[in-house]
A tleap script that builds the chain and sets N, CA, C and O, in Angstrom:
source leaprc.protein.ff14SB
mol = sequence {
  NMET GLN ILE GLN THR GLU LEU LEU HIE THR
  LYS ASP ALA ALA LYS PHE LEU ASN VAL SER
  VAL ALA PHE LEU GLU ARG ASP ARG TRP ALA
  GLY ALA ARG ILE PRO PHE VAL LYS VAL GLY
  SER ARG ALA VAL ARG TYR ARG LEU ASP ASP
  LEU GLN THR TYR ILE ASN ASN GLN ARG HIE
  ASP SER VAL LEU GLU SER ARG HIE CASP
}
set mol.1.N position { 51.597 -126.415 -22.913 }
set mol.1.CA position { 52.511 -126.424 -21.797 }
set mol.1.C position { 52.596 -125.025 -21.201 }
set mol.1.O position { 52.880 -124.061 -21.911 }
set mol.2.N position { 52.352 -124.915 -19.913 }
set mol.2.CA position { 52.366 -123.620 -19.251 }
set mol.2.C position { 53.571 -123.538 -18.316 }
set mol.2.O position { 53.779 -124.413 -17.474 }
set mol.3.N position { 54.350 -122.491 -18.473 }
set mol.3.CA position { 55.514 -122.279 -17.608 }
set mol.3.C position { 55.197 -121.128 -16.673 }
set mol.3.O position { 54.849 -120.034 -17.117 }
set mol.4.N position { 55.320 -121.377 -15.374 }
set mol.4.CA position { 55.080 -120.322 -14.399 }
set mol.4.C position { 56.395 -119.965 -13.721 }
set mol.4.O position { 57.076 -120.820 -13.156 }
set mol.5.N position { 56.727 -118.707 -13.791 }
set mol.5.CA position { 57.926 -118.209 -13.138 }
set mol.5.C position { 57.520 -117.018 -12.299 }
set mol.5.O position { 56.946 -116.052 -12.803 }
set mol.6.N position { 57.821 -117.093 -11.025 }
set mol.6.CA position { 57.476 -115.982 -10.150 }
set mol.6.C position { 58.546 -114.903 -10.262 }
set mol.6.O position { 59.722 -115.143 -9.992 }
set mol.7.N position { 58.114 -113.706 -10.666 }
set mol.7.CA position { 59.018 -112.573 -10.791 }
set mol.7.C position { 58.779 -111.605 -9.635 }
set mol.7.O position { 57.642 -111.236 -9.343 }
set mol.8.N position { 59.859 -111.205 -8.990 }
set mol.8.CA position { 59.765 -110.304 -7.845 }
set mol.8.C position { 60.304 -108.927 -8.214 }
set mol.8.O position { 61.281 -108.808 -8.952 }
set mol.9.N position { 59.657 -107.896 -7.693 }
set mol.9.CA position { 60.184 -106.546 -7.797 }
set mol.9.C position { 61.463 -106.467 -6.963 }
set mol.9.O position { 61.688 -107.302 -6.086 }
set mol.10.N position { 62.291 -105.470 -7.235 }
set mol.10.CA position { 63.553 -105.313 -6.518 }
set mol.10.C position { 63.329 -105.255 -5.008 }
set mol.10.O position { 64.079 -105.868 -4.249 }
set mol.11.N position { 62.316 -104.534 -4.571 }
set mol.11.CA position { 62.027 -104.407 -3.134 }
set mol.11.C position { 61.727 -105.773 -2.515 }
set mol.11.O position { 62.193 -106.078 -1.417 }
set mol.12.N position { 60.957 -106.582 -3.215 }
set mol.12.CA position { 60.605 -107.912 -2.706 }
set mol.12.C position { 61.801 -108.859 -2.744 }
set mol.12.O position { 61.971 -109.683 -1.845 }
set mol.13.N position { 62.630 -108.743 -3.785 }
set mol.13.CA position { 63.836 -109.574 -3.868 }
set mol.13.C position { 64.794 -109.219 -2.739 }
set mol.13.O position { 65.408 -110.101 -2.138 }
set mol.14.N position { 64.922 -107.926 -2.452 }
set mol.14.CA position { 65.792 -107.484 -1.355 }
set mol.14.C position { 65.292 -108.039 -0.026 }
set mol.14.O position { 66.084 -108.490 0.802 }
set mol.15.N position { 64.005 -108.007 0.171 }
set mol.15.CA position { 63.428 -108.553 1.409 }
set mol.15.C position { 63.685 -110.053 1.497 }
set mol.15.O position { 64.029 -110.559 2.565 }
set mol.16.N position { 63.523 -110.763 0.396 }
set mol.16.CA position { 63.746 -112.202 0.363 }
set mol.16.C position { 65.192 -112.542 0.723 }
set mol.16.O position { 65.446 -113.501 1.452 }
set mol.17.N position { 66.149 -111.742 0.204 }
set mol.17.CA position { 67.568 -111.984 0.456 }
set mol.17.C position { 68.069 -111.346 1.752 }
set mol.17.O position { 69.199 -111.581 2.179 }
set mol.18.N position { 67.208 -110.536 2.368 }
set mol.18.CA position { 67.577 -109.805 3.585 }
set mol.18.C position { 68.747 -108.840 3.315 }
set mol.18.O position { 69.697 -108.751 4.093 }
set mol.19.N position { 68.643 -108.133 2.201 }
set mol.19.CA position { 69.612 -107.101 1.838 }
set mol.19.C position { 68.834 -105.839 1.479 }
set mol.19.O position { 67.608 -105.871 1.380 }
set mol.20.N position { 69.533 -104.745 1.286 }
set mol.20.CA position { 68.871 -103.496 0.911 }
set mol.20.C position { 68.610 -103.451 -0.598 }
set mol.20.O position { 69.242 -104.159 -1.382 }
set mol.21.N position { 67.669 -102.602 -0.969 }
set mol.21.CA position { 67.411 -102.358 -2.386 }
set mol.21.C position { 68.679 -101.802 -3.031 }
set mol.21.O position { 69.011 -102.153 -4.163 }
set mol.22.N position { 69.384 -100.932 -2.307 }
set mol.22.CA position { 70.630 -100.343 -2.833 }
set mol.22.C position { 71.669 -101.424 -3.127 }
set mol.22.O position { 72.419 -101.309 -4.097 }
set mol.23.N position { 71.723 -102.459 -2.311 }
set mol.23.CA position { 72.657 -103.561 -2.560 }
set mol.23.C position { 72.380 -104.192 -3.917 }
set mol.23.O position { 73.307 -104.436 -4.689 }
set mol.24.N position { 71.116 -104.456 -4.212 }
set mol.24.CA position { 70.763 -105.072 -5.502 }
set mol.24.C position { 71.030 -104.108 -6.658 }
set mol.24.O position { 71.480 -104.528 -7.724 }
set mol.25.N position { 70.757 -102.824 -6.451 }
set mol.25.CA position { 71.034 -101.844 -7.502 }
set mol.25.C position { 72.530 -101.779 -7.796 }
set mol.25.O position { 72.930 -101.755 -8.960 }
set mol.26.N position { 73.361 -101.752 -6.751 }
set mol.26.CA position { 74.821 -101.739 -6.943 }
set mol.26.C position { 75.293 -103.017 -7.626 }
set mol.26.O position { 76.185 -102.982 -8.474 }
set mol.27.N position { 74.691 -104.143 -7.252 }
set mol.27.CA position { 75.069 -105.410 -7.867 }
set mol.27.C position { 74.808 -105.390 -9.373 }
set mol.27.O position { 75.626 -105.875 -10.156 }
set mol.28.N position { 73.676 -104.832 -9.772 }
set mol.28.CA position { 73.368 -104.754 -11.214 }
set mol.28.C position { 74.391 -103.887 -11.933 }
set mol.28.O position { 74.829 -104.240 -13.028 }
set mol.29.N position { 74.776 -102.775 -11.351 }
set mol.29.CA position { 75.743 -101.868 -11.979 }
set mol.29.C position { 77.142 -102.466 -12.002 }
set mol.29.O position { 77.934 -102.164 -12.895 }
set mol.30.N position { 77.448 -103.311 -11.027 }
set mol.30.CA position { 78.800 -103.856 -10.902 }
set mol.30.C position { 79.010 -105.147 -11.687 }
set mol.30.O position { 80.111 -105.698 -11.677 }
set mol.31.N position { 77.991 -105.630 -12.355 }
set mol.31.CA position { 78.177 -106.842 -13.150 }
set mol.31.C position { 77.216 -107.961 -12.816 }
set mol.31.O position { 77.320 -109.048 -13.385 }
set mol.32.N position { 76.300 -107.730 -11.924 }
set mol.32.CA position { 75.188 -108.635 -11.637 }
set mol.32.C position { 75.596 -110.056 -11.274 }
set mol.32.O position { 75.467 -110.975 -12.082 }
set mol.33.N position { 76.082 -110.224 -10.067 }
set mol.33.CA position { 76.284 -111.574 -9.545 }
set mol.33.C position { 74.944 -112.252 -9.314 }
set mol.33.O position { 74.825 -113.473 -9.406 }
set mol.34.N position { 73.943 -111.442 -9.013 }
set mol.34.CA position { 72.588 -111.960 -8.803 }
set mol.34.C position { 71.810 -111.722 -10.097 }
set mol.34.O position { 71.588 -110.574 -10.482 }
set mol.35.N position { 71.394 -112.800 -10.772 }
set mol.35.CA position { 70.704 -112.648 -12.063 }
set mol.35.C position { 69.394 -111.866 -11.931 }
set mol.35.O position { 68.682 -111.982 -10.934 }
set mol.36.N position { 69.098 -111.079 -12.944 }
set mol.36.CA position { 67.840 -110.330 -12.981 }
set mol.36.C position { 67.276 -110.363 -14.388 }
set mol.36.O position { 67.962 -110.743 -15.337 }
set mol.37.N position { 66.029 -109.963 -14.514 }
set mol.37.CA position { 65.327 -109.952 -15.793 }
set mol.37.C position { 64.892 -108.522 -16.079 }
set mol.37.O position { 64.341 -107.850 -15.207 }
set mol.38.N position { 65.139 -108.062 -17.292 }
set mol.38.CA position { 64.619 -106.764 -17.719 }
set mol.38.C position { 63.302 -107.014 -18.437 }
set mol.38.O position { 63.238 -107.803 -19.380 }
set mol.39.N position { 62.267 -106.344 -17.990 }
set mol.39.CA position { 60.951 -106.437 -18.615 }
set mol.39.C position { 60.697 -105.084 -19.266 }
set mol.39.O position { 60.512 -104.080 -18.578 }
set mol.40.N position { 60.690 -105.064 -20.571 }
set mol.40.CA position { 60.592 -103.791 -21.269 }
set mol.40.C position { 61.927 -103.070 -21.183 }
set mol.40.O position { 62.976 -103.703 -21.061 }
set mol.41.N position { 61.884 -101.754 -21.248 }
set mol.41.CA position { 63.127 -100.997 -21.264 }
set mol.41.C position { 63.610 -100.593 -19.872 }
set mol.41.O position { 64.783 -100.257 -19.706 }
set mol.42.N position { 62.727 -100.619 -18.866 }
set mol.42.CA position { 63.122 -100.108 -17.556 }
set mol.42.C position { 62.871 -101.050 -16.391 }
set mol.42.O position { 63.620 -101.031 -15.415 }
set mol.43.N position { 61.853 -101.857 -16.471 }
set mol.43.CA position { 61.448 -102.672 -15.327 }
set mol.43.C position { 62.449 -103.795 -15.067 }
set mol.43.O position { 62.837 -104.520 -15.983 }
set mol.44.N position { 62.855 -103.926 -13.823 }
set mol.44.CA position { 63.777 -104.978 -13.404 }
set mol.44.C position { 63.018 -105.928 -12.482 }
set mol.44.O position { 62.314 -105.500 -11.567 }
set mol.45.N position { 63.172 -107.208 -12.739 }
set mol.45.CA position { 62.542 -108.225 -11.904 }
set mol.45.C position { 63.567 -109.306 -11.596 }
set mol.45.O position { 64.561 -109.469 -12.303 }
set mol.46.N position { 63.299 -110.034 -10.528 }
set mol.46.CA position { 64.161 -111.148 -10.119 }
set mol.46.C position { 63.319 -112.405 -10.079 }
set mol.46.O position { 62.228 -112.416 -9.507 }
set mol.47.N position { 63.832 -113.470 -10.691 }
set mol.47.CA position { 63.144 -114.759 -10.632 }
set mol.47.C position { 63.423 -115.398 -9.283 }
set mol.47.O position { 64.568 -115.436 -8.831 }
set mol.48.N position { 62.393 -115.892 -8.650 }
set mol.48.CA position { 62.536 -116.536 -7.348 }
set mol.48.C position { 63.504 -117.703 -7.427 }
set mol.48.O position { 64.311 -117.896 -6.518 }
set mol.49.N position { 63.438 -118.484 -8.494 }
set mol.49.CA position { 64.360 -119.618 -8.677 }
set mol.49.C position { 65.817 -119.151 -8.722 }
set mol.49.O position { 66.696 -119.799 -8.155 }
set mol.50.N position { 66.071 -118.023 -9.401 }
set mol.50.CA position { 67.434 -117.494 -9.471 }
set mol.50.C position { 67.935 -117.051 -8.098 }
set mol.50.O position { 69.101 -117.255 -7.760 }
set mol.51.N position { 67.052 -116.449 -7.315 }
set mol.51.CA position { 67.441 -116.014 -5.974 }
set mol.51.C position { 67.775 -117.212 -5.090 }
set mol.51.O position { 68.740 -117.178 -4.327 }
set mol.52.N position { 66.982 -118.257 -5.195 }
set mol.52.CA position { 67.244 -119.462 -4.402 }
set mol.52.C position { 68.550 -120.120 -4.827 }
set mol.52.O position { 69.304 -120.604 -3.983 }
set mol.53.N position { 68.821 -120.143 -6.132 }
set mol.53.CA position { 70.079 -120.692 -6.632 }
set mol.53.C position { 71.250 -119.862 -6.141 }
set mol.53.O position { 72.271 -120.415 -5.734 }
set mol.54.N position { 71.119 -118.542 -6.171 }
set mol.54.CA position { 72.167 -117.654 -5.681 }
set mol.54.C position { 72.478 -117.962 -4.211 }
set mol.54.O position { 73.644 -118.070 -3.830 }
set mol.55.N position { 71.451 -118.102 -3.403 }
set mol.55.CA position { 71.651 -118.412 -1.979 }
set mol.55.C position { 72.379 -119.745 -1.833 }
set mol.55.O position { 73.332 -119.849 -1.061 }
set mol.56.N position { 71.943 -120.750 -2.558 }
set mol.56.CA position { 72.576 -122.071 -2.466 }
set mol.56.C position { 74.046 -122.020 -2.875 }
set mol.56.O position { 74.871 -122.735 -2.306 }
set mol.57.N position { 74.376 -121.190 -3.845 }
set mol.57.CA position { 75.753 -121.082 -4.312 }
set mol.57.C position { 76.645 -120.276 -3.372 }
set mol.57.O position { 77.867 -120.297 -3.514 }
set mol.58.N position { 76.055 -119.575 -2.425 }
set mol.58.CA position { 76.827 -118.771 -1.478 }
set mol.58.C position { 77.211 -119.554 -0.228 }
set mol.58.O position { 77.864 -119.017 0.667 }
set mol.59.N position { 76.819 -120.791 -0.163 }
set mol.59.CA position { 77.104 -121.615 1.015 }
set mol.59.C position { 78.585 -121.953 1.081 }
set mol.59.O position { 79.170 -122.408 0.098 }
set mol.60.N position { 79.193 -121.728 2.252 }
set mol.60.CA position { 80.603 -122.032 2.468 }
set mol.60.C position { 80.730 -122.836 3.759 }
set mol.60.O position { 79.992 -122.610 4.719 }
set mol.61.N position { 81.661 -123.763 3.770 }
set mol.61.CA position { 81.893 -124.577 4.954 }
set mol.61.C position { 82.943 -123.973 5.874 }
set mol.61.O position { 83.109 -124.414 7.012 }
set mol.62.N position { 83.649 -122.967 5.382 }
set mol.62.CA position { 84.737 -122.383 6.152 }
set mol.62.C position { 84.938 -120.935 5.726 }
set mol.62.O position { 84.679 -120.590 4.573 }
set mol.63.N position { 85.388 -120.097 6.624 }
set mol.63.CA position { 85.711 -118.715 6.280 }
set mol.63.C position { 86.851 -118.700 5.270 }
set mol.63.O position { 86.859 -117.870 4.361 }
set mol.64.N position { 87.797 -119.590 5.416 }
set mol.64.CA position { 88.938 -119.642 4.501 }
set mol.64.C position { 88.487 -119.963 3.077 }
set mol.64.O position { 89.062 -119.454 2.115 }
set mol.65.N position { 87.471 -120.794 2.941 }
set mol.65.CA position { 86.967 -121.171 1.620 }
set mol.65.C position { 86.475 -119.949 0.867 }
set mol.65.O position { 86.711 -119.844 -0.337 }
set mol.66.N position { 85.796 -119.017 1.536 }
set mol.66.CA position { 85.227 -117.864 0.855 }
set mol.66.C position { 86.302 -116.857 0.427 }
set mol.66.O position { 86.041 -116.026 -0.442 }
set mol.67.N position { 87.491 -116.911 1.010 }
set mol.67.CA position { 88.567 -115.992 0.638 }
set mol.67.C position { 89.156 -116.310 -0.724 }
set mol.67.O position { 89.797 -115.452 -1.332 }
set mol.68.N position { 88.953 -117.520 -1.213 }
set mol.68.CA position { 89.519 -117.927 -2.499 }
set mol.68.C position { 88.599 -117.648 -3.644 }
set mol.68.O position { 88.979 -117.866 -4.795 }
set mol.69.N position { 87.381 -117.168 -3.379 }
set mol.69.CA position { 86.413 -116.895 -4.454 }
set mol.69.C position { 86.722 -115.616 -5.169 }
set mol.69.O position { 86.006 -115.240 -6.098 }
savepdb mol mol.pdb
quit
C-alpha cells in the first residue's frame, strides 16, 4: 500500500493560501491554527490536504458568525 502526501514548502503553502510567509511563521509561533509537519529538526512542510481542510473550515455565512469564533 502506497500513501502519497504532497508536502509544500512554507513559500508554496503561503502562495496557495494567498498569505505571506511571515503570516505562516507567526501562526506556527502562536499555536499553529494551520497544521504543519516538521521534517527532521528544522524543515517545515505543509500537507496540501491540511491546507484545503483549513480553507474549508474558514468558511462563514455571515460576518457575525465569525465574531463568535
